[in-house]
N, C-alpha and C positions, 0 to 999 in steps of 0.2 A: 738488223734493225735499219729502217730507212733513215737517210740523212736529211731528207726534206719532207715537207708535207704541204698540201694545198689547203687554202683557207679563203674565206670571203671577208673582205673589209668594206663596210658600208658606212658612210657618214658624210660630214660636211668638211670641205677643205678649209682649214684655219690659216695655214701659212705655207708658203713655198720658199724655204730657205735658199740662200745663195748656193748654187751647186759647188761641190768640191771638184777641183780641176788639178791636172798634173800631166807629166810626161812619162810614158812607160819606159822603164829602164831597159827592158828587153828589146822593144821595137823602135823606141824613140818617137812613137806616135802619141799625140795628145789624147787624154781621156777626160771624161766628165761624169760625175755621179750626181744626178738631180733627185731630190726627195720632196715629198709633200707630207705635211702634218694633217692628219684626219681625225676629227672628233667622232669617236665611235660610240653609238648608243647613248649620246649625251652624257657620257661618263668619264672617258679618258681619251687621251690623244695617242695615236699610233703613227709612227713615222714609217712611210713606205717609200721604197726606192722606185723611181720611174723607170720604164723600160729604156733600152738604148735607143737613141735617136737614129732614124734612117732618113737621109736627105733632109735633115733639119726638122723632122716631125716624128710623131709617135703613131706608126701605122696600126698598132694593136689596140689603140684607144679610139673609140668611135668619135668622140668629141675633140680629139687632139690633146694638147696639153691641158691639164686641169687648171682651174682658176680659183682664187680665194672666194669662198662663199658658195661654191658649186657643190651639189650633192653628187657623190660618186659611189660606185658599186664595182669593186675590183676583185678579180681572181688573182690571188697572190701565192707565191711559193715561200714557205717559211723554212729558214735554216738557222743553224747556230754558228755564230762567228765569235770566237773567244768565249765569253760568258753571256753574250747578248743574243737575242733572237732577232733575225733580220727578216723583213717582209719585202719581197721584190715583186712588183706588179708584172704579171704575165700578160693580162689583157683586161678589158671590161668583163664583168661577169656575164656569161652567155645569157642572152635574153630569154631563150626558150629552154633553159636548163630545168630539168625535172628535179626539183629540190624537195626531198621529203621533210615533213614537219613532225618533230617529236614532241611529246608532252609527258610530263611526269605524273 
């Protein structure tokens, strides 16, 4: 069984909470985990972890860091941590992705 899955998160950024920060015990290097709270399908809020910064920016996101009120469309990796599902942004959802539409 796979330990991760890919998904699409589309919605409006409601908040950008203060990032969690610390120092790695193993390397002594500082770390930061930034998140965005996204209103999905006008129904519920999903917290997504932003990608790691490279040279102070997010090279995998076309628009750079998301801002409150912005409509976003992310490709995320879902995993289980403890009893919670985590959504980590890999990139913007590919513009030319061939997405099948299913109907019941």
